C-alpha positions as CSV (number, residue, x, y, z in Angstrom):
1,X,-2.3,-9.8,18.2
2,X,-5.8,-9.2,16.9
3,X,-6.5,-11.5,13.9
4,X,-6.3,-9.8,10.5
5,X,-6.4,-10.8,6.8
6,X,-4.4,-9.7,3.8
7,X,-6.2,-8.8,0.5
8,X,-4.0,-8.5,-2.6
9,X,-5.8,-6.6,-5.5
10,X,-4.6,-8.0,-8.9
11,X,-5.7,-6.4,-12.2
12,X,-4.9,-8.0,-15.5
13,X,-4.7,-4.7,-17.3
14,X,-1.5,-2.7,-17.0
15,X,-0.4,0.1,-19.4
16,X,3.3,-0.6,-18.8
17,X,3.3,-4.3,-18.2
18,X,0.2,-6.1,-19.6
19,X,-0.7,-9.3,-17.7
20,X,1.5,-8.3,-14.8
21,X,-0.1,-10.6,-12.1
22,X,0.8,-13.6,-14.2
23,X,4.3,-12.6,-15.1
24,X,6.6,-15.5,-14.4
25,X,9.1,-15.1,-11.5
26,X,11.2,-18.2,-10.8
27,X,8.5,-20.6,-12.1
28,X,5.5,-19.0,-10.4
29,X,3.2,-16.1,-11.3
30,X,4.0,-12.8,-9.6
31,X,0.7,-12.6,-7.7
32,X,1.4,-16.1,-6.2
33,X,4.9,-14.8,-5.1
34,X,3.2,-11.9,-3.4
35,X,0.7,-14.2,-1.7
36,X,3.5,-16.4,-0.5
37,X,5.3,-13.5,1.1
38,X,2.1,-12.3,2.7
39,X,1.5,-15.8,4.1
40,X,4.8,-15.5,6.0
41,X,3.2,-12.7,8.1
42,X,0.8,-13.4,11.0
43,X,-2.2,-13.0,8.8
44,X,-4.9,-15.6,9.4
45,X,-6.0,-15.4,5.8
46,X,-4.4,-14.2,2.5
47,X,-6.8,-13.5,-0.4
48,X,-6.2,-12.4,-3.9
49,X,-8.9,-10.1,-5.3
50,X,-8.7,-10.5,-9.1
51,X,-10.6,-9.4,-12.1
52,X,-9.8,-12.1,-14.6
53,X,-10.4,-15.9,-14.8
54,X,-6.7,-16.6,-15.7
55,X,-5.6,-15.0,-12.4
56,X,-8.2,-17.0,-10.5
57,X,-7.0,-20.2,-12.2
58,X,-3.3,-19.5,-11.5
59,X,-4.1,-18.9,-7.8
60,X,-6.0,-22.1,-7.6
61,X,-3.2,-24.1,-9.2
62,X,-0.8,-22.9,-6.4
63,X,-3.2,-23.2,-3.5
64,X,-3.8,-19.5,-3.1
65,X,-7.3,-18.3,-2.1
66,X,-8.7,-15.9,-4.6
67,X,-12.0,-14.0,-5.1
68,X,-13.3,-12.7,-8.5
69,X,-14.3,-9.1,-8.5
70,X,-15.7,-6.6,-11.0
71,X,-13.4,-5.3,-13.7
72,X,-14.5,-1.7,-13.5
73,X,-13.2,-0.7,-10.0
74,X,-11.6,2.7,-10.0
75,X,-9.0,1.7,-7.4
76,X,-7.6,-1.1,-5.3
77,X,-9.5,0.2,-2.3
78,X,-12.8,-0.2,-4.2
79,X,-11.8,-3.8,-5.0
80,X,-11.0,-4.5,-1.3
81,X,-14.5,-3.1,-0.4
82,X,-16.1,-5.6,-2.7
83,X,-14.1,-8.5,-1.2
84,X,-15.0,-7.4,2.4
85,X,-18.7,-7.3,1.4
86,X,-18.5,-10.7,-0.4
87,X,-16.8,-12.4,2.6
88,X,-19.2,-10.6,5.0
89,X,-16.3,-9.4,7.2
90,X,-17.2,-7.9,10.5
91,X,-17.1,-4.1,10.6
92,X,-14.2,-4.1,13.0
93,X,-12.2,-6.7,11.1
94,X,-8.7,-5.6,10.1
95,X,-7.9,-5.8,6.4
96,X,-4.3,-5.2,5.1
97,X,-4.0,-4.2,1.5
98,X,-0.8,-5.5,-0.1
99,X,-0.2,-4.5,-3.7
100,X,-0.1,-7.3,-6.2
101,X,3.2,-6.2,-7.8
102,X,5.4,-6.5,-4.6
103,X,6.8,-10.0,-4.6
104,X,9.6,-9.0,-2.3
105,X,7.3,-7.4,0.4
106,X,8.6,-8.0,3.9
107,X,6.2,-9.9,6.1
108,X,7.3,-7.8,9.1
109,X,5.9,-4.7,7.4
110,X,2.5,-6.3,7.1
111,X,2.6,-7.3,10.8
112,X,3.6,-3.8,11.9
113,X,0.7,-2.3,10.1
114,X,-1.7,-4.8,11.5
115,X,-0.3,-4.1,15.0
116,X,-0.9,-0.4,14.5
117,X,-4.5,-1.0,13.4
118,X,-5.1,-3.3,16.4
119,X,-3.7,-0.7,18.9
120,X,-5.7,2.3,17.6
121,X,-9.3,3.1,16.8
122,X,-8.5,4.8,13.5
123,X,-10.4,3.4,10.5
124,X,-7.2,3.4,8.4
125,X,-3.4,3.2,8.7
126,X,-0.3,3.2,6.5
127,X,3.5,3.2,6.7
128,X,6.4,5.6,6.2
129,X,10.1,5.7,6.6
130,X,12.6,8.4,7.2
131,X,14.1,10.4,4.2
132,X,17.8,11.0,4.4
133,X,18.5,12.9,1.2
134,X,17.4,16.4,0.2
135,X,16.9,15.4,-3.5
136,X,14.3,12.8,-2.4
137,X,12.6,15.5,-0.3
138,X,12.2,17.6,-3.4
139,X,11.3,14.8,-5.8
140,X,7.6,14.9,-6.7
141,X,7.6,11.2,-7.3
142,X,8.5,10.6,-3.7
143,X,5.3,11.1,-1.7
144,X,5.9,12.7,1.7
145,X,3.7,12.6,4.9
146,X,3.7,15.0,7.8
147,X,2.6,13.6,11.2
148,X,1.1,14.9,14.4
149,X,2.5,14.1,17.9
150,X,0.3,10.9,18.1
151,X,1.5,9.5,14.7
152,X,-1.6,10.5,12.7
153,X,-1.1,11.9,9.2
154,X,-1.5,15.6,8.9
155,X,-1.1,15.7,5.1
156,X,0.4,13.7,2.2
157,X,2.1,15.6,-0.6
158,X,4.4,15.4,-3.6
159,X,5.8,18.7,-2.4
160,X,8.7,18.9,0.2
161,X,6.8,18.8,3.5
162,X,7.6,19.9,6.1
163,X,9.6,22.7,4.5
164,X,12.5,24.1,6.5
165,X,12.3,27.8,5.6
166,X,15.6,29.0,7.1
167,X,17.5,25.8,6.5
168,X,16.7,25.6,2.8
169,X,17.3,29.3,2.4
170,X,20.9,28.6,3.4
171,X,21.4,25.3,1.6
172,X,19.0,23.1,-0.4
173,X,21.5,20.4,-1.1
174,X,21.1,18.6,2.3
175,X,18.4,18.1,4.9
176,X,18.5,20.4,7.9
177,X,19.4,18.5,11.0
178,X,16.4,17.2,12.9
179,X,13.9,17.9,10.2
180,X,11.2,15.1,10.5
181,X,10.9,14.1,6.9
182,X,9.1,10.8,6.0
183,X,8.4,9.0,2.7
184,X,5.0,7.3,2.4
185,X,5.0,3.6,1.8
186,X,1.9,2.6,-0.2
187,X,0.5,-0.1,1.9
188,X,-2.7,0.4,3.9
189,X,-4.7,-1.1,6.7
190,X,-8.5,-0.7,7.0
191,X,-11.4,-1.6,9.2
192,X,-13.7,-3.6,7.0
193,X,-16.6,-1.3,7.8
194,X,-14.7,1.7,6.8
195,X,-14.1,0.2,3.4
196,X,-17.8,0.4,2.7
197,X,-18.0,4.0,3.9
198,X,-15.0,4.9,1.7
199,X,-17.0,3.9,-1.3
200,X,-19.5,6.7,-0.5
201,X,-16.9,9.5,0.0
202,X,-16.7,12.0,-2.8
203,X,-13.3,12.7,-4.4
204,X,-11.5,15.7,-2.8
205,X,-10.0,18.6,-4.8
206,X,-6.7,18.1,-3.0
207,X,-6.7,14.4,-4.1
208,X,-7.2,15.4,-7.7
209,X,-4.5,18.0,-7.8
210,X,-1.9,15.9,-5.9
211,X,-3.0,12.6,-7.5
212,X,-3.0,11.0,-4.1
213,X,-6.1,8.9,-3.3
214,X,-5.5,8.9,0.5
215,X,-6.1,12.6,0.7
216,X,-9.8,11.8,0.3
217,X,-9.9,10.2,3.7
218,X,-8.3,13.3,5.4
219,X,-10.5,15.7,3.5
220,X,-13.6,14.0,4.9
221,X,-12.2,14.2,8.5
222,X,-11.1,10.6,9.1
223,X,-7.8,9.8,10.8
224,X,-5.0,7.8,9.2
225,X,-2.4,6.4,11.6
226,X,1.2,6.0,10.4
227,X,3.7,3.4,11.5
228,X,7.4,4.2,10.9
229,X,9.5,1.5,9.3
230,X,13.3,1.4,9.8
231,X,14.0,1.1,6.1
232,X,12.5,1.5,2.7
233,X,10.8,-1.6,1.4
234,X,12.0,-3.5,-1.7
235,X,10.8,-1.8,-4.8
236,X,7.7,-3.2,-6.6
237,X,7.3,-4.2,-10.3
238,X,6.0,-1.4,-12.6
239,X,8.1,-1.9,-15.7
240,X,9.8,-4.7,-17.7
241,X,13.1,-3.6,-16.2
242,X,11.7,-4.0,-12.7
243,X,10.5,-7.4,-13.6
244,X,13.9,-8.5,-14.7
245,X,15.5,-7.1,-11.5
246,X,13.1,-9.1,-9.4
247,X,13.6,-12.3,-11.4
248,X,17.3,-12.0,-10.7
249,X,16.5,-12.0,-7.0
250,X,14.9,-15.4,-7.4
251,X,17.6,-17.0,-9.5
252,X,20.1,-17.4,-6.6
């Protein structure tokens, strides 16, 4: 497989869980746990992109490569772009963005996304899995993606897409048989050169209404390839309750 690197954006500020990257999970900071999971993939390099000296020091203490970035980035993608520029990555280098709050991320998911990037000429790729419940299809907190015949994203939405007009007219409590409904998994692959181009793209109206940053890419005419995973990934850490749930996973 073509070589790739994993970059893990890690921000110290968090409205619901301040200092989240350094939250202790089984004796190690969460961001270190994420990096250790990512290192089980076939990535040739795993790098934490942080915005605070304490995160940098924690990574160094556990032998994890880290790069300091600016504090004022609007998104994780912008932070990745700074890292790609700092490391002088080649334009065609594959960069996988793993969120810094997913200490249970499956290494196989990372590899599948890197394989998709290597097999296509798209500047960006992501993941999805099948939805099996109608209430998930109608849940605005579940982001859906509709695909074309080649596996490219047609659209991402919080609305129930695709919508089965006749099937839901008869019964909205269950998914109509054969309806291709997929939930977006928020992990992305990029060409390093595209990360620099992304910084120059203006926000899209659709992105602002849906509150979905990836719509900016489609709005400006770029392709996003989508790999289908068999199952939903383990949930990340957004709240103190999530943190306690993950800590229990490391106790056994």
